[in-house]
FIPARO-609090 format. One line per 2 residues: number of its first residue (from 1); their letters; for each residue x, y, z of C-alpha. Coordinates in steps of 0.1 Angstrom, whole numbers. Layout:
BEGIN
NUM> a> X,Y,Z; ...
END
This chain:
BEGIN
1> mt> 370,1456,1137; 348,1430,1148
3> sr> 338,1429,1184; 353,1408,1211
5> hv> 327,1412,1237; 301,1389,1239
7> al> 282,1373,1271; 284,1336,1272
9> tn> 262,1311,1290; 270,1275,1295
11> rc> 253,1254,1269; 264,1218,1282
13> gd> 225,1211,1290; 217,1210,1250
15> sk> 241,1182,1247; 232,1150,1249
17> sp> 266,1135,1260; 268,1123,1300
19> yv> 306,1137,1297; 295,1171,1283
21> rs> 264,1175,1305; 286,1171,1335
23> hl> 299,1202,1329; 265,1219,1331
25> dn> 272,1233,1366; 307,1249,1355
27> pt> 311,1285,1357; 331,1282,1324
29> aw> 303,1289,1297; 313,1260,1278
31> ql> 298,1262,1243; 291,1233,1219
33> ws> 310,1225,1188; 286,1235,1164
35> pd> 283,1260,1130; 266,1285,1153
37> tl> 298,1282,1178; 324,1287,1150
39> el> 305,1315,1136; 304,1329,1169
41> ar> 343,1328,1173; 349,1346,1140
43> at> 323,1372,1144; 338,1381,1179
45> nr> 374,1373,1165; 385,1354,1197
47> ll> 402,1321,1201; 387,1289,1208
49> fv> 396,1272,1237; 390,1235,1231
51> si> 386,1209,1257; 382,1171,1248
53> gy> 375,1146,1272; 355,1116,1280
55> sa> 333,1102,1306; 357,1077,1321
57> ch> 387,1100,1322; 401,1104,1356
59> wc> 423,1133,1347; 394,1150,1328
61> hv> 374,1150,1363; 404,1163,1383
63> ma> 409,1193,1355; 370,1198,1358
65> he> 370,1201,1398; 401,1221,1399
67> sf> 402,1245,1372; 368,1246,1351
69> ms> 347,1249,1385; 371,1278,1395
71> dd> 353,1316,1390; 388,1329,1384
73> ia> 396,1307,1355; 359,1309,1344
75> ql> 365,1345,1341; 394,1342,1321
77> ln> 381,1318,1298; 349,1336,1294
79> en> 358,1368,1289; 389,1361,1263
81> fi> 380,1328,1248; 351,1307,1233
83> pv> 356,1277,1256; 341,1243,1236
85> ki> 335,1212,1253; 337,1182,1233
87> dr> 333,1143,1241; 360,1124,1218
89> ee> 337,1095,1216; 311,1115,1199
91> rp> 335,1134,1175; 368,1115,1173
93> di> 376,1132,1141; 380,1166,1161
95> dr> 398,1147,1187; 421,1133,1163
97> qy> 432,1163,1142; 441,1180,1171
99> md> 456,1153,1188; 478,1148,1159
101> fl> 490,1184,1162; 497,1179,1200
103> qa> 519,1150,1195; 539,1167,1165
105> tt> 543,1196,1186; 550,1178,1221
107> gg> 557,1142,1215; 531,1135,1240
109> gg> 493,1132,1240; 462,1118,1261
111> wp> 432,1133,1279; 419,1158,1286
113> ln> 432,1172,1252; 432,1209,1254
115> vf> 439,1231,1223; 438,1268,1217
117> vt> 424,1271,1182; 420,1303,1156
119> pd> 386,1313,1141; 399,1293,1111
121> lh> 402,1262,1135; 441,1264,1129
123> pi> 456,1249,1163; 483,1270,1179
125> fg> 493,1259,1214; 482,1225,1233
127> gt> 485,1203,1261; 466,1177,1282
129> yw> 464,1184,1322; 472,1219,1333
131> pn> 473,1223,1371; 455,1249,1392
133> sk> 477,1277,1404; 463,1268,1436
135> se> 469,1230,1433; 500,1216,1447
137> rg> 513,1206,1413; 505,1243,1402
139> kh> 527,1257,1427; 558,1241,1414
141> gt> 555,1250,1379; 531,1269,1351
143> sf> 498,1270,1359; 466,1268,1339
145> ed> 460,1305,1345; 498,1315,1335
147> il> 488,1297,1299; 457,1314,1296
149> qk> 471,1348,1304; 498,1344,1284
151> va> 476,1333,1252; 453,1360,1256
153> tl> 479,1387,1255; 497,1368,1224
155> wk> 463,1373,1205; 458,1405,1216
157> eq> 492,1419,1208; 500,1395,1182
159> ee> 472,1383,1162; 486,1382,1128
161> rv> 518,1365,1137; 497,1338,1159
163> re> 473,1331,1129; 504,1329,1107
165> ng> 519,1303,1129; 489,1282,1129
167> rq> 486,1283,1089; 523,1269,1088
169> it> 512,1242,1114; 481,1232,1096
171> tq> 502,1232,1065; 529,1205,1080
173> lr> 500,1189,1095; 488,1183,1062
175> df> 518,1172,1047; 527,1147,1074
177> aq> 489,1132,1072; 496,1113,1040
179> eg> 489,1080,1053; 474,1058,1031
181> sl> 486,1080,1000; 523,1072,993
183> vd> 520,1047,968; 530,1043,928
185> ek> 504,1036,901; 505,1000,907
187> ae> 482,1007,931; 455,1018,907
189> dg> 453,981,896; 453,969,932
191> ed> 488,955,927; 508,958,961
193> gl> 546,955,964; 544,941,997
195> el> 561,904,1005; 547,879,1028
197> dv> 579,884,1049; 567,920,1062
199> ie> 548,892,1084; 584,883,1099
201> da> 593,921,1103; 561,926,1125
203> yq> 570,900,1146; 605,908,1151
205> hy> 590,946,1160; 573,929,1191
207> kk> 600,904,1200; 622,931,1205
209> rf> 600,953,1228; 585,921,1251
211> ds> 587,920,1284; 596,884,1293
213> vh> 588,892,1331; 553,908,1333
215> gg> 546,900,1294; 534,931,1272
217> fg> 557,955,1256; 579,982,1268
219> ss> 576,994,1301; 549,1019,1321
221> pk> 524,1026,1314; 510,993,1294
223> fp> 483,991,1275; 466,956,1263
225> tp> 471,964,1228; 443,938,1215
227> vh> 450,943,1180; 489,933,1182
229> lr> 485,905,1207; 459,890,1181
231> al> 480,889,1153; 510,874,1170
233> lr> 486,847,1183; 472,841,1150
235> fg> 504,837,1131; 504,801,1136
237> ah> 468,795,1124; 475,808,1090
239> nr> 482,785,1063; 516,765,1058
241> vv> 529,792,1035; 525,817,1062
243> rd> 540,795,1088; 571,789,1066
245> iv> 579,822,1061; 577,831,1098
247> gd> 592,797,1108; 580,776,1132
249> ed> 605,788,1162; 592,822,1158
251> ve> 554,811,1153; 557,797,1186
253> ha> 575,823,1203; 548,851,1188
255> ky> 521,827,1204; 541,827,1238
257> ma> 543,867,1239; 508,869,1233
259> vk> 499,838,1260; 521,853,1287
261> tl> 507,887,1282; 472,876,1284
263> ec> 480,855,1316; 495,884,1334
265> ma> 465,907,1326; 441,883,1338
267> kg> 460,879,1371; 467,915,1373
269> gi> 448,946,1390; 440,955,1354
271> kd> 413,928,1358; 384,934,1380
273> qv> 394,903,1399; 358,901,1419
275> gh> 336,913,1392; 338,912,1356
277> gf> 360,932,1329; 394,948,1324
279> ar> 401,986,1330; 418,1005,1301
281> ys> 453,1003,1308; 482,996,1340
283> vt> 502,1025,1353; 527,997,1364
285> rd> 549,976,1345; 535,949,1364
287> ws> 497,954,1354; 491,956,1392
289> lp> 476,991,1393; 451,1003,1367
291> hf> 437,1037,1359; 402,1020,1367
293> ek> 379,1030,1336; 363,1004,1318
295> ml> 356,1008,1281; 336,988,1258
297> yd> 364,988,1228; 387,976,1250
299> na> 365,946,1266; 352,938,1231
301> ql> 382,934,1219; 397,916,1242
303> lh> 367,891,1243; 380,883,1204
305> ly> 414,880,1220; 408,858,1248
307> ld> 385,836,1228; 414,828,1204
309> aw> 436,821,1229; 414,796,1246
311> li> 410,780,1212; 442,778,1202
313> tk> 454,767,1236; 425,753,1255
315> ke> 438,769,1289; 412,770,1312
317> lf> 420,808,1329; 414,820,1290
319> le> 380,801,1290; 370,817,1322
321> mv> 381,852,1309; 356,846,1280
323> hd> 329,842,1301; 337,869,1322
325> ia> 341,896,1294; 311,880,1276
327> ty> 289,884,1308; 299,919,1315
329> lt> 289,927,1279; 254,911,1284
331> te> 244,923,1318; 236,954,1336
333> pm> 249,983,1336; 264,975,1304
335> qs> 239,962,1283; 209,986,1280
337> sf> 171,977,1284; 170,984,1246
339> gg> 197,961,1236; 228,986,1226
341> in> 260,983,1248; 270,1011,1268
343> as> 302,1031,1263; 323,1028,1295
345> ed> 323,1031,1333; 340,1057,1352
347> ad> 375,1053,1371; 362,1075,1398
349> sl> 333,1068,1423; 322,1077,1459
351> vs> 337,1059,1490; 303,1055,1502
353> al> 269,1068,1496; 275,1093,1527
355> dh> 307,1108,1510; 309,1137,1484
357> hk> 343,1134,1472; 349,1111,1440
359> re> 381,1092,1444; 399,1071,1416
361> ga> 392,1033,1422; 373,1034,1451
363> fy> 350,1009,1437; 375,982,1431
365> vf> 402,986,1459; 401,970,1494
367> sm> 417,976,1527; 428,947,1550
369> de> 402,957,1576; 375,953,1549
371> fk> 386,916,1544; 383,907,1579
373> et> 352,926,1583; 339,905,1552
375> lt> 353,872,1553; 359,846,1577
377> ee> 396,842,1595; 404,812,1570
379> ev> 393,831,1540; 411,860,1550
381> ei> 443,840,1551; 440,824,1519
383> ca> 425,853,1499; 450,879,1511
385> ky> 479,854,1503; 462,847,1466
387> wn> 455,887,1459; 485,902,1475
389> vq> 463,921,1502; 485,938,1528
391> pk> 476,954,1559; 489,989,1548
393> gn> 479,986,1514; 498,973,1483
395> vd> 498,1007,1464; 533,1023,1460
397> rr> 532,1057,1468; 550,1068,1436
399> yd> 518,1060,1415; 492,1074,1438
401> he> 498,1113,1431; 466,1124,1450
403> ge> 469,1101,1477; 436,1084,1473
405> lv> 451,1049,1475; 467,1052,1508
407> gk> 457,1018,1526; 442,1001,1498
409> nt> 450,971,1482; 444,964,1443
411> lc> 439,927,1439; 465,909,1420
413> vm> 463,869,1417; 500,858,1432
415> yd> 494,824,1431; 485,794,1407
417> tp> 460,777,1435; 480,745,1432
419> dl> 514,762,1442; 491,778,1469
421> ak> 476,747,1483; 508,730,1484
423> el> 523,760,1504; 494,759,1527
425> em> 492,721,1529; 457,720,1517
427> sd> 442,704,1484; 436,723,1455
429> ee> 399,717,1454; 397,732,1491
431> vr> 417,763,1482; 395,770,1451
433> ri> 363,767,1471; 377,792,1497
435> ia> 387,817,1470; 355,814,1454
437> sg> 336,819,1484; 358,849,1493
439> kr> 351,864,1460; 313,859,1464
441> kl> 311,878,1494; 336,906,1483
443> ld> 314,911,1452; 283,912,1478
445> yr> 299,937,1500; 309,959,1474
447> dk> 278,959,1459; 261,968,1490
449> nr> 284,994,1504; 297,1011,1475
451> pr> 279,1035,1450; 287,1020,1414
453> ps> 312,1045,1392; 289,1067,1369
455> ld> 277,1050,1336; 283,1066,1298
457> dk> 253,1051,1286; 257,1063,1251
459> iv> 254,1037,1226; 285,1042,1202
461> ta> 281,1022,1168; 316,1012,1162
463> wn> 323,998,1196; 290,982,1194
465> gl> 304,964,1161; 336,953,1181
467> ai> 311,937,1208; 288,921,1185
469> gg> 316,904,1167; 330,889,1200
471> la> 298,879,1213; 289,862,1182
473> ra> 321,846,1179; 320,834,1215
475> sa> 286,820,1213; 300,798,1181
477> al> 327,784,1199; 305,776,1227
479> ys> 277,760,1211; 283,725,1219
481> ss> 299,726,1250; 282,751,1268
483> pq> 248,757,1252; 232,777,1279
485> qf> 261,807,1278; 257,803,1239
487> ra> 223,813,1241; 230,842,1265
489> yl> 260,853,1241; 241,853,1209
491> qg> 210,867,1225; 236,898,1236
493> ae> 249,902,1200; 216,900,1187
495> ka> 201,926,1210; 229,951,1199
497> aq> 226,946,1162; 191,951,1161
499> ci> 192,984,1186; 216,996,1157
501> kq> 194,987,1128; 165,1001,1147
503> hl> 180,1035,1162; 209,1043,1144
505> fd> 207,1032,1107; 182,1051,1082
507> ps> 172,1023,1056; 162,1054,1033
509> tg> 200,1065,1029; 219,1035,1040
511> tl> 235,1057,1063; 244,1053,1102
513> kr> 247,1079,1133; 275,1078,1152
515> vy> 257,1077,1189; 224,1071,1204
517> rd> 216,1086,1239; 179,1096,1247
519> gp> 174,1093,1206; 198,1092,1178
521> ge> 226,1121,1179; 231,1143,1154
523> tq> 267,1131,1142; 268,1110,1113
525> gf> 287,1076,1113; 323,1077,1102
527> ad> 340,1053,1086; 350,1030,1114
529> dy> 315,1030,1126; 308,1012,1092
531> af> 340,990,1094; 335,977,1129
533> li> 299,970,1125; 305,953,1090
535> sg> 328,929,1108; 306,923,1137
537> ll> 277,915,1113; 299,890,1095
539> dl> 307,873,1124; 272,871,1134
541> ye> 261,860,1101; 288,829,1104
543> tt> 275,820,1137; 238,822,1128
545> fd> 236,816,1092; 210,842,1092
547> ds> 215,863,1057; 197,892,1070
549> yl> 231,899,1087; 251,893,1059
551> ef> 223,918,1037; 228,946,1061
553> ad> 266,944,1060; 268,941,1023
555> tl> 243,976,1022; 265,992,1052
557> qq> 295,979,1030; 282,998,998
559> tq> 276,1030,1017; 308,1033,1033
561> ik> 324,1028,997; 304,1058,986
563> lf> 309,1083,1015; 345,1076,1027
565> wd> 367,1055,998; 393,1075,977
567> dk> 383,1071,943; 405,1101,932
569> ga> 437,1087,949; 453,1057,960
571> ga> 423,1038,972; 414,1030,1010
573> ff> 390,1049,1030; 390,1081,1046
575> st> 380,1088,1081; 351,1117,1074
577> pa> 332,1120,1045; 341,1143,1017
579> dq> 315,1172,1027; 325,1175,1064
581> pd> 326,1214,1068; 347,1217,1107
583> il> 378,1194,1096; 409,1208,1086
585> mr> 418,1175,1066; 407,1140,1054
587> tk> 430,1117,1067; 431,1077,1064
589> dg> 435,1058,1096; 459,1027,1089
591> md> 478,1022,1122; 465,1002,1151
593> na> 463,1018,1182; 439,1010,1211
595> ep> 413,1005,1187; 417,988,1156
597> st> 425,1007,1121; 396,1018,1101
599> ng> 415,1004,1068; 427,975,1087
601> vs> 393,963,1095; 377,975,1062
603> aq> 406,955,1041; 393,922,1059
605> nl> 355,930,1054; 359,931,1018
607> fr> 378,902,1012; 352,883,1037
609> lg> 325,897,1015; 339,894,983
611> sl> 347,855,995; 308,849,1007
613> ln> 293,871,981; 316,861,949
615> de> 322,899,945; 353,906,927
617> sy> 349,942,929; 348,939,969
619> er> 380,917,967; 395,944,941
621> mg> 389,972,965; 403,947,995
623> kr> 438,947,978; 437,984,970
625> tv> 435,991,1005; 466,973,1015
627> sa> 484,986,988; 474,1023,997
629> fe> 494,1017,1030; 522,997,1012
631> ve> 551,1023,1020; 542,1027,1058
633> ig> 536,990,1064; 570,984,1047
635> qh> 587,1010,1071; 569,1004,1102
637> pg> 551,966,1099; 548,967,1139
639> lf> 523,994,1137; 502,979,1111
641> tg> 496,941,1127; 457,945,1119
643> mm> 464,949,1081; 483,914,1082
645> ss> 455,888,1077; 447,915,1047
647> vv> 482,913,1035; 481,876,1034
649> as> 448,875,1016; 462,901,988
651> kl> 485,876,980; 472,843,987
653> gm> 433,848,984; 406,837,1006
655> rg> 394,800,1013; 357,798,1013
657> lm> 339,769,1030; 305,763,1016
659> iv> 281,740,1035; 249,730,1017
661> ge> 220,708,1034; 224,686,1064
663> ge> 243,657,1072; 273,644,1092
665> aa> 298,660,1066; 280,691,1068
667> et> 279,692,1107; 317,683,1108
669> as> 324,713,1089; 304,733,1107
671> ra> 315,726,1141; 352,730,1127
673> ar> 347,763,1117; 329,772,1144
675> eg> 357,759,1171; 385,770,1156
677> vr> 406,799,1147; 406,803,1110
679> pn> 422,836,1094; 411,845,1059
681> vt> 382,816,1060; 347,822,1053
683> vl> 320,798,1062; 286,802,1039
685> rv> 258,778,1048; 229,771,1022
687> gg> 199,749,1035; 205,730,1069
689> gg> 213,739,1100; 187,767,1103
691> ak> 204,786,1078; 183,814,1062
693> se> 198,818,1028; 174,834,1002
695> wv> 189,866,1000; 224,853,999
697> rs> 212,828,970; 202,859,948
699> rn> 232,877,958; 258,853,948
701> al> 254,843,916; 269,807,921
703> lr> 244,798,946; 212,807,922
705> dl> 207,768,909; 222,752,939
707> dg> 200,726,952; 200,736,992
709> kr> 186,704,1000; 217,679,991
711> em> 244,675,1014; 277,692,1000
713> vq> 310,706,1016; 328,726,991
715> vc> 361,745,997; 370,771,970
717> eg> 406,791,968; 429,801,942
719> ga> 400,803,913; 391,764,921
721> cr> 367,744,945; 368,710,954
723> ll> 341,686,973; 350,673,1009
725> eg> 340,645,1029; 337,649,1064
727> kd> 371,636,1074; 389,658,1050
729> ve> 378,690,1070; 399,689,1098
731> al> 428,683,1076; 417,711,1053
733> fg> 422,737,1083; 456,725,1090
735> e> 471,729,1056
END
């Protein structure tokens, strides 16, 4: 019988992850997820206690402070288990398989994710935050110590039964994990049975759940869900065929739901009202009280979303949000000195440099006394009204479990400035000036007096891809109206792309690494790293017309197909490569969550590349990716909104705009493409406008004999092309 006794030491110092390294001083002898650790579990016949979190997670910090710093709990963990600490942002594959287990067995999920796992990696029991017996919550229910003791006893006394349960659970998870595989043989030929009215079905899903008072969907907590909002906003930007299927009235209501939500978010506490960026989600229905962590993947997607909203509605508020988020992503602390964009900022921070206890939201909330200390009497009166700052604070105690926000205020915009001006019998211009002055003073006070939340300075390839695309599109849209911002945002996108190519891409193999921090990490890129980066590079190409970005995207697309494509089944992309040794099953990501689905983005990439490069093999794979999820999309269309543009492309094809040379028609077409929302339209430029097109002319056979100096604007769709005059371009996009 194998020995259960081993002297463990804390290995967090061997990790580059800021989250894992933050547990370096724990008496809990954390191990890293590695072949050596998994072999140690087998050799000692111990259960693994796998704890997964991320740097900006508030409850991860609470549990670390309460439990993992406890000598008593550390003793229980070290003597009975192999404790393993994982950064979910480095290993989303491990996180997903055990989160799927937790959601299937409990109906809930979240972080920290804590799972007991057999030496064969089968999960047997899990949960999220468990309280220490000495904490207030632990005194009124099952504590973490109770759970550890019960699981340890069960393993010692009924090991074989526990193992069998774990095997059965894994078998059931494999049966459930059929997303992207439930298709008939038609999928082999790229034929899908989906009709375009599935878009109307998706709209109806969100119409039923829409909160007409506060925007968003459902009650609390509320997440931004950029993928779903973007789909709703874009229904009206599709061609007439799609608009007729959805119906003009429903198209307008879909736009209304998105616009209402974006307005409420921009005015809510989820938005950093004196600084930049958005928090991850709101605890309350009205967006007033966030969990204060700021994530790159949220802000990158929101940049795309607010840009679409501004281009469609021309509302000043949305343009302000575009500049706000783009500035956040291209300045310190988010954009690193070597170009990559950092992962997140923490929810918790010290109240002052003299304090020793971090509190959630400490960096962002204000008391009325701080307003009076910082602002003039007139500014206090107006700004307190504008942001709903109350003498006793405005945070509902029901949501402040730790009592950390007593007497504090989250800043939420309560008035449109014309309404506030009317109430105060002042001019709108004067009210705006006073609010702007107050905002500057509050920001200066905050920066001088409060330590900034901890920064997770990992460069995550996938999330940088999302940001590259948003910044590139923002710069393109602002090319004519805001040349200074155009240059800053474009430079930010190009620096991030160069950082990924230089530090996380291996040109000899065409492969990516997942993260960079003090050098590339060991983890190879996953399918989403390729998908999101390819998408960002395509946006960057259509902004600059520098075909080196298109070439890089093509290289990565070929690697993604080689490593992740399901060539023996229904098609589409697995999340992990075939040779991944430490996972229970390979799954396909099709549903949109906090991040867009890998296959939703990948399908769109394939259609875009097929159009830009005249490559029918990419188009066929795009169709097969959609058809692989035919059953699931038909059953739950509202969960696959990121796939809707590709459903349309599968049925109606892409529309390719080719601009050649220079002249009035070429510039009109280029400007119209830059400054509009154009689903399923690609833009290719050869010659003129600073375009670099040598590579694309060799890759796309249709371009090889083209005269790049002779002005021409051409649109191709449905297997036919036609030439356009300048006056025809705007009408083309309205068809």
